[in-house]
C-alpha positions as CSV (number, residue, x, y, z in Angstrom):
1,M,25.5,18.5,11.2
2,K,27.2,15.6,12.1
3,S,24.9,12.3,14.0
4,D,26.5,9.1,14.7
5,K,22.4,7.9,15.7
6,S,20.2,6.2,12.8
7,V,16.2,5.2,12.6
8,I,14.7,3.1,10.6
9,L,10.8,3.1,10.0
10,L,9.2,0.1,9.2
11,E,5.5,0.9,7.8
12,F,3.8,-2.1,7.9
13,N,0.4,-1.1,6.4
14,E,-2.5,-1.9,8.3
15,L,-1.4,-4.5,10.7
16,C,-3.6,-5.1,13.4
17,P,-3.3,-4.4,17.0
18,S,-5.8,-7.2,18.3
19,L,-4.2,-10.0,15.7
20,I,-0.7,-9.2,16.5
21,K,-1.8,-9.4,20.3
22,R,-4.0,-12.8,19.7
23,F,-0.9,-14.3,17.5
24,I,1.8,-13.9,19.8
25,Q,-0.3,-15.2,22.2
26,E,-0.1,-18.0,20.2
27,G,3.3,-18.2,19.9
28,K,3.0,-17.7,16.0
29,L,5.2,-14.4,15.9
30,P,8.6,-14.9,17.9
31,N,10.1,-11.7,15.9
32,F,7.0,-9.3,16.5
33,Q,7.2,-10.5,20.2
34,R,10.8,-9.8,20.8
35,L,10.3,-6.5,18.8
36,Y,7.7,-5.9,21.3
37,E,8.9,-6.7,24.7
38,E,12.1,-4.1,23.7
39,S,9.9,-1.2,22.6
40,E,8.0,1.1,23.7
41,V,4.5,0.5,23.0
42,Y,1.7,2.9,21.8
43,T,-1.7,2.5,20.0
44,T,-2.4,5.3,17.3
45,D,-5.4,7.0,16.6
46,A,-6.1,8.2,12.6
47,E,-8.2,10.4,14.1
48,E,-10.2,10.3,10.8
49,E,-13.4,8.7,9.8
50,P,-14.3,7.1,6.0
51,P,-13.9,9.0,3.8
52,Y,-10.9,10.2,5.6
53,L,-9.5,6.8,6.9
54,E,-7.1,5.8,4.0
55,P,-3.7,4.7,4.1
56,W,-2.4,7.2,1.6
57,I,-4.3,10.3,3.6
58,Q,-2.3,8.7,7.2
59,W,0.6,8.2,5.6
60,V,1.0,11.6,4.4
61,T,0.1,12.7,7.8
62,I,2.8,10.9,9.6
63,H,5.4,11.5,7.2
64,S,4.4,15.8,7.0
65,G,3.4,15.8,10.6
66,V,0.3,17.8,9.3
67,P,-3.5,16.6,9.5
68,Y,-6.0,15.8,6.6
69,S,-7.7,19.7,7.5
70,E,-4.5,21.0,6.3
71,H,-2.6,18.9,3.7
72,Q,-5.8,17.8,1.6
73,V,-3.9,14.9,-0.1
74,F,-7.2,12.8,-0.8
75,L,-6.1,10.4,-3.1
76,L,-3.6,8.1,-4.0
77,D,-1.1,9.1,-6.2
78,E,-2.0,12.7,-5.1
79,G,1.4,13.0,-2.6
80,Y,3.1,15.5,-5.1
81,K,0.4,18.1,-4.2
82,L,1.6,18.2,-0.6
83,K,2.8,21.7,0.1
84,S,4.7,21.2,3.3
85,K,8.2,19.2,3.6
86,S,8.3,16.0,4.8
87,I,10.5,14.0,7.5
88,W,12.9,12.8,5.3
89,D,13.2,16.5,3.4
90,I,13.9,18.1,6.6
91,I,16.4,15.4,7.7
92,S,18.3,15.8,4.6
93,D,18.2,19.3,4.8
94,A,20.0,19.3,8.4
95,G,22.7,17.3,6.4
96,L,21.8,13.6,6.9
97,K,21.6,11.1,4.7
98,V,18.1,9.1,3.9
99,W,17.2,6.1,2.3
100,I,13.0,6.1,1.6
101,C,12.1,2.4,0.1
102,G,8.1,2.2,-1.3
103,S,6.6,5.0,1.5
104,M,3.2,6.0,0.3
105,N,1.6,8.9,-1.7
106,I,5.1,10.8,-1.0
107,S,6.7,13.9,-2.6
108,Y,10.3,14.8,-2.2
109,N,12.8,17.9,-2.5
110,S,15.0,17.4,-5.7
111,S,17.8,18.2,-3.8
112,L,17.6,15.1,-1.3
113,N,20.8,13.6,0.2
114,G,20.2,9.7,-0.3
115,Y,18.0,7.3,-2.5
116,I,14.4,7.2,-2.8
117,I,11.4,4.9,-4.6
118,P,7.6,6.4,-4.0
119,D,4.9,3.4,-3.8
120,F,4.1,1.2,-7.1
121,W,0.8,2.9,-7.7
122,S,2.5,6.3,-8.2
123,T,2.9,7.6,-11.6
124,K,3.8,11.4,-11.2
125,I,6.5,10.8,-8.8
126,T,9.5,8.6,-9.8
127,P,12.7,7.6,-7.9
128,N,15.0,10.0,-7.9
129,S,18.2,8.1,-9.3
130,E,17.8,6.3,-12.9
131,E,19.4,3.6,-10.9
132,L,16.7,2.7,-9.3
133,L,14.0,3.0,-12.3
134,P,14.6,-1.0,-13.3
135,Y,13.1,-1.9,-10.2
136,F,10.5,0.9,-9.7
137,R,8.7,0.1,-13.3
138,F,9.2,-3.7,-13.0
139,V,7.5,-3.5,-9.8
140,Q,5.0,-0.9,-10.4
141,K,3.9,-3.3,-13.5
142,Q,3.2,-6.2,-11.1
143,V,1.8,-4.3,-8.5
144,Q,-0.8,-2.2,-10.4
145,E,-2.2,-5.2,-12.5
146,H,-1.7,-7.9,-9.5
147,T,-5.7,-8.6,-9.8
148,N,-5.5,-9.2,-13.9
149,D,-4.7,-12.6,-15.2
150,F,-2.1,-11.2,-17.7
151,V,0.7,-9.1,-16.7
152,P,2.6,-7.4,-19.2
153,L,5.6,-8.1,-19.0
154,S,7.5,-10.1,-21.5
155,T,10.5,-12.8,-20.6
156,K,13.3,-10.0,-21.5
157,D,11.7,-8.0,-19.0
158,Y,11.9,-10.4,-15.8
159,L,15.5,-11.7,-17.1
160,R,16.5,-7.5,-17.0
161,F,14.6,-7.2,-13.7
162,L,16.5,-10.4,-12.3
163,D,19.7,-9.0,-13.3
164,F,19.2,-5.8,-12.0
165,M,18.7,-7.5,-8.8
166,K,21.7,-9.4,-8.8
167,N,23.4,-6.6,-8.6
168,H,21.3,-5.1,-6.0
169,G,21.2,-7.1,-2.7
170,L,19.5,-10.6,-4.2
171,S,19.8,-13.2,-1.6
172,L,20.1,-17.1,-1.6
173,N,16.7,-17.0,0.5
174,T,15.1,-14.9,-2.0
175,I,16.0,-17.5,-5.0
176,S,14.8,-20.2,-2.6
177,A,11.5,-18.6,-1.9
178,I,10.8,-17.8,-5.7
179,I,11.7,-21.3,-6.5
180,Q,9.5,-23.0,-4.1
181,Q,6.6,-20.3,-4.9
182,L,6.3,-21.5,-8.9
183,I,6.7,-25.0,-8.0
184,C,3.9,-24.3,-5.7
185,E,2.0,-22.8,-7.9
186,K,3.0,-25.2,-10.8
187,I,1.7,-28.5,-8.8
188,T,-1.4,-27.0,-6.9
189,G,-2.8,-24.8,-9.4
190,K,-3.3,-22.0,-6.3
191,Y,-1.9,-19.9,-4.0
192,R,-0.4,-17.2,-7.0
193,W,-1.7,-14.6,-3.8
194,Q,1.5,-15.6,-2.2
195,R,3.5,-13.5,-4.8
196,A,3.1,-10.6,-2.8
197,T,5.3,-11.5,-0.2
198,I,7.7,-12.6,-3.0
199,A,8.0,-9.1,-3.4
200,D,8.7,-7.7,-0.2
201,K,11.4,-10.5,0.1
202,L,13.0,-8.5,-3.2
203,Q,12.1,-5.5,-1.7
204,F,13.9,-6.0,1.7
205,D,16.9,-7.4,-0.2
206,L,17.1,-3.8,-2.4
207,F,16.8,-2.1,1.0
208,R,19.6,-4.0,2.9
209,F,21.8,-3.5,0.3
210,Y,21.1,0.2,-0.2
211,Y,21.4,0.3,3.8
212,H,25.0,-0.8,3.6
213,K,25.9,0.7,0.7
214,I,25.0,4.8,2.2
215,Q,24.5,3.9,5.8
216,P,21.6,6.6,6.2
217,H,20.8,8.1,9.4
218,F,17.0,7.5,8.2
219,S,15.4,5.0,6.2
220,T,11.8,3.9,5.7
221,F,10.6,0.4,4.0
222,F,6.9,0.5,3.6
223,I,5.2,-3.1,2.5
224,N,1.3,-3.4,1.7
225,S,0.7,-7.6,1.2
226,T,-1.1,-8.2,4.7
227,A,-3.4,-5.3,4.2
228,H,-4.5,-6.4,0.8
229,F,-4.5,-10.1,2.5
230,Q,-7.0,-8.6,5.4
231,H,-9.1,-6.8,2.9
232,M,-9.7,-10.3,0.9
233,Y,-9.7,-12.7,3.1
234,W,-10.9,-11.6,6.8
235,R,-14.3,-13.7,5.9
236,N,-11.8,-16.9,5.6
237,M,-10.0,-16.2,9.2
238,E,-13.4,-15.8,10.9
239,P,-16.1,-17.3,9.0
240,D,-18.2,-17.3,11.8
241,K,-19.2,-13.8,11.8
242,F,-20.3,-13.4,8.2
243,Q,-23.6,-14.1,6.8
244,I,-22.0,-14.7,3.7
245,K,-19.8,-18.2,4.2
246,P,-16.7,-19.6,2.1
247,S,-16.8,-22.2,0.7
248,V,-15.0,-25.6,1.6
249,K,-13.1,-25.2,-1.3
250,E,-11.9,-21.3,-0.5
251,Q,-11.2,-22.3,2.9
252,I,-8.4,-24.9,2.3
253,E,-6.5,-22.0,0.3
254,Y,-7.5,-19.2,2.5
255,K,-8.6,-20.0,5.7
256,N,-4.5,-18.8,7.1
257,A,-3.9,-16.4,4.4
258,I,-3.6,-13.7,6.8
259,L,-1.7,-15.6,9.8
260,Y,0.9,-16.5,6.7
261,G,1.1,-12.8,5.8
262,Y,1.6,-12.2,9.9
263,Q,4.3,-14.8,9.9
264,E,5.8,-13.4,6.6
265,M,6.0,-9.7,8.3
266,D,7.5,-11.6,11.2
267,K,10.4,-13.0,9.8
268,L,11.1,-9.7,7.9
269,I,11.3,-8.0,11.5
270,G,13.7,-10.8,12.3
271,K,15.6,-9.3,9.6
272,F,15.7,-5.9,10.6
273,L,16.5,-6.8,14.3
274,N,19.7,-8.3,12.4
275,L,20.7,-4.7,11.3
276,L,20.6,-2.9,14.1
277,D,23.7,-2.2,16.1
278,D,23.6,0.1,19.3
279,K,22.8,3.4,17.8
280,T,20.1,2.1,15.7
281,T,16.5,2.8,17.4
282,L,13.5,0.7,15.0
283,I,10.2,1.9,14.8
284,L,7.2,0.2,13.5
285,S,4.2,2.0,12.5
286,T,1.1,0.6,10.9
287,A,-0.7,4.4,10.4
288,L,-4.0,2.4,10.8
289,S,-5.5,-0.8,10.8
290,Q,-8.4,-3.2,9.8
291,Q,-11.7,-5.0,11.3
292,P,-14.4,-7.1,9.5
293,C,-16.6,-5.2,6.9
294,F,-20.1,-6.2,7.6
295,T,-21.3,-3.4,5.2
296,Y,-22.6,-5.2,2.4
297,E,-23.4,-8.5,3.9
298,E,-27.0,-7.8,2.7
299,T,-26.3,-7.7,-0.6
300,G,-23.6,-10.5,-1.3
301,G,-20.8,-9.1,-0.4
302,K,-18.3,-6.2,-1.5
303,R,-17.5,-7.6,-5.1
304,L,-14.9,-5.7,-7.5
305,R,-14.8,-5.4,-11.0
306,R,-12.3,-3.8,-13.1
307,P,-12.0,-3.0,-17.1
308,R,-10.0,-6.0,-18.6
309,K,-8.3,-3.4,-21.1
310,F,-9.0,0.6,-20.0
311,E,-8.9,1.3,-23.5
312,S,-12.1,-0.5,-24.2
313,L,-13.9,0.5,-21.6
314,L,-13.0,4.0,-22.9
315,D,-13.5,3.1,-26.3
316,F,-16.7,1.8,-25.8
317,A,-17.5,5.2,-23.9
318,G,-16.6,7.2,-27.0
319,V,-14.1,8.7,-25.3
320,K,-11.9,10.4,-28.6
321,S,-9.4,12.3,-27.3
322,N,-5.9,11.6,-26.1
323,Y,-5.5,10.2,-22.5
324,I,-2.8,8.4,-20.4
325,C,-5.2,5.6,-17.9
326,S,-2.8,4.0,-14.8
327,P,-4.4,1.3,-12.6
328,V,-4.1,2.2,-8.8
329,M,-5.3,-0.2,-5.9
330,A,-8.2,-2.8,-6.7
331,E,-11.1,-1.7,-9.0
332,E,-9.8,2.2,-9.0
333,F,-7.9,4.1,-11.8
334,H,-6.5,7.4,-13.2
335,I,-7.2,8.8,-16.3
336,R,-5.1,12.4,-17.4
337,F,-6.1,14.3,-20.5
338,E,-4.2,17.0,-22.6
339,N,-7.0,19.2,-21.2
340,E,-10.1,20.2,-18.9
341,Q,-12.4,20.2,-21.9
342,D,-11.6,16.9,-22.7
343,T,-11.5,15.8,-19.3
344,T,-15.2,17.3,-18.6
345,D,-16.5,15.5,-21.9
346,A,-14.8,12.2,-21.2
347,E,-16.3,12.3,-17.1
348,Q,-20.0,13.0,-19.0
349,K,-19.4,10.3,-21.4
350,L,-18.5,7.4,-18.6
351,I,-21.1,8.8,-16.6
352,N,-23.5,7.8,-19.3
353,L,-22.5,4.3,-18.7
354,Q,-25.1,2.2,-17.2
355,I,-26.9,-1.3,-16.6
356,N,-30.2,-1.6,-16.5
357,Q,-30.6,2.3,-16.3
358,R,-28.4,2.7,-13.4
359,P,-25.1,4.7,-13.7
360,I,-22.3,2.0,-13.0
361,M,-19.1,4.4,-12.6
362,R,-18.1,6.5,-9.4
363,L,-15.7,9.4,-10.8
364,R,-14.0,12.2,-9.5
365,R,-12.9,14.8,-11.4
366,N,-9.9,17.5,-10.8
367,G,-8.7,19.5,-13.5
368,K,-7.3,17.4,-15.8
369,D,-7.8,13.8,-13.8
370,I,-10.1,11.6,-13.6
371,F,-10.4,9.5,-11.0
372,G,-12.6,6.6,-10.5
373,G,-13.8,2.9,-10.8
374,C,-16.9,0.7,-11.3
375,G,-19.4,1.5,-8.4
376,I,-21.4,-1.4,-8.2
377,F,-20.2,-3.9,-5.3
378,E,-23.1,-6.1,-5.0
379,E,-23.2,-9.1,-7.0
380,I,-23.8,-8.2,-11.2
381,P,-25.6,-11.1,-13.6
382,Q,-23.1,-12.7,-15.6
383,N,-25.7,-11.7,-18.6
384,A,-25.7,-8.2,-17.9
385,I,-25.7,-5.6,-20.5
386,L,-23.6,-2.3,-20.5
387,N,-25.2,0.5,-22.2
388,I,-24.8,3.8,-22.9
389,A,-27.4,6.6,-21.9
390,N,-29.9,7.6,-24.6
391,S,-28.1,5.6,-27.2
392,K,-28.9,1.6,-28.5
393,K,-25.0,1.3,-27.8
394,S,-24.4,-2.1,-26.0
395,I,-21.9,-4.7,-24.3
396,P,-22.2,-7.8,-22.4
397,F,-20.9,-6.2,-19.4
398,F,-18.1,-8.9,-18.7
399,D,-17.0,-8.3,-21.8
400,I,-15.6,-4.9,-21.0
401,F,-14.8,-5.7,-16.9
402,Y,-13.8,-8.9,-14.7
403,Q,-14.7,-9.5,-11.3
404,I,-11.5,-9.2,-8.9
405,E,-12.0,-13.1,-7.4
406,D,-12.4,-12.9,-4.1
407,I,-15.2,-10.9,-2.1
408,K,-13.6,-8.1,0.6
409,S,-14.6,-8.7,3.6
410,G,-12.3,-6.4,5.7
411,M,-12.4,-2.6,6.0
412,H,-10.3,0.1,8.0
413,H,-10.0,0.8,11.8
414,P,-8.5,4.1,12.9
415,D,-6.6,2.4,15.7
416,G,-2.8,1.4,14.7
417,I,0.5,0.1,16.0
418,L,3.5,2.5,16.8
419,W,6.4,0.9,18.9
420,I,10.0,2.3,19.3
421,R,12.8,0.2,19.9
422,K,15.5,2.4,21.3
423,P,18.7,0.8,21.7
424,S,18.6,0.4,25.1
425,G,15.8,-1.8,24.5
426,Q,13.9,-0.7,27.6
427,H,9.9,-1.7,27.5
428,S,6.8,0.3,28.6
429,V,3.3,0.3,27.6
430,H,1.4,3.2,26.6
431,E,-2.5,3.2,27.2
432,N,-3.5,6.5,25.9
433,R,-3.8,6.8,22.2
434,L,-1.3,8.9,20.3
435,S,-2.1,11.5,17.7
436,L,-0.2,10.4,14.2
437,L,0.9,13.9,14.7
438,S,3.3,12.9,16.9
439,I,5.3,10.9,15.1
440,A,7.5,13.0,12.6
441,P,8.6,15.6,15.4
442,T,9.7,12.7,17.8
443,I,11.7,11.3,15.0
444,L,12.9,14.4,14.4
445,N,14.0,14.8,18.2
446,L,15.6,11.7,18.0
447,F,18.1,13.4,15.7
448,N,18.2,16.9,17.3
449,V,16.8,18.3,14.1
450,P,14.4,21.3,15.0
451,N,10.8,20.9,14.7
452,P,9.2,22.9,12.0
453,D,6.4,25.2,12.6
454,F,3.7,23.9,10.7
455,M,4.6,20.1,13.0
456,K,1.7,20.9,15.8
457,G,2.2,17.1,17.0
458,I,3.4,17.2,20.7
459,A,7.2,14.8,20.0
460,L,7.3,11.8,22.8
461,Y,10.7,13.0,23.6
């Protein structure tokens, strides 16, 4: 199949329709405003409620055109379990080229015609080309350990990464942003959290390099930084709505953190608009969005804890069998064992961990895997003791765990953004909320690729 059309799917995770509207009206997002005014504008509906309202579920729905009730991919890093083909597989099978850059919780066919990098929480799916592994491995470490004071990367690792980027699109603008960020941290001792937007700039440089190199018909670009800012700093953006007020010191640093994230996304929108030609459709999708989280206000706010070293946690629990442990988001992590008996034994040992006779772990076992994290979200005294049920073994809780600095104050909302900018730039606003199931068949129709029978969503055109 031949096609002179192309589609770029921007996957800006969890941006909020209400905040986009507010910041545009305040004149703070000129590129979002331009995209809005040149797009067909929809509000999407995730059609799920907690615990099924999660980006790693909704992005699978978007990519496959299949609802959670059918695809059953419940956890991050389980995209490999998807049994149906995703958009890029179908487009690739039609003989068109694809470039999938960071999309969340994915699977793909080994015969894919193009390049693919999975999200950086992925441990079971890797890039389809060894050429991309230096980038993937480096950023994966940064993302998985972003809350930790120590990221296990050496000076040589950083130099190798910069050498890779130098040959894969690193721009002067990004170099300047890196230098400015490091100087700012050095002078103020603050703003380390802004590094997430540096990662976005590096990813755009890489995206643009391969976009020009292979000229894909279909490409995606996923980023999560502003979703993270919303989760952590909504309290700082709207302190009057919360019982627990941020301190003056916190407000100095975080009051405008969410706006900062949107403005950084706005710069990226501008760069993508500059990539377009008269045959390219640009689609902005957020899958879902966020809202302020008041659920934990009565107990001091939602506080997250994570093991300082996973080996120390499992050693204290008495887990002796072989395993591989990898962090996911925030406090959560995967542990994989060699057999199901070892997994069952480890699960019981972790269940036995407690504070004042209260179990502390939230766990989900599946075959040889355990997915979990610390399940106590209210405040824990600094002198709290971690012990093992029916045992005299104990240790200070915070010798094993550390608290992620900020109190979580944003939570998911089913509304999402879908803006479709065709080459004509025609603008219209559609009032009815749209199912996420419509996105995949709509993209396929833009290429005149037939929709498979398993896609039940109605294409927009």
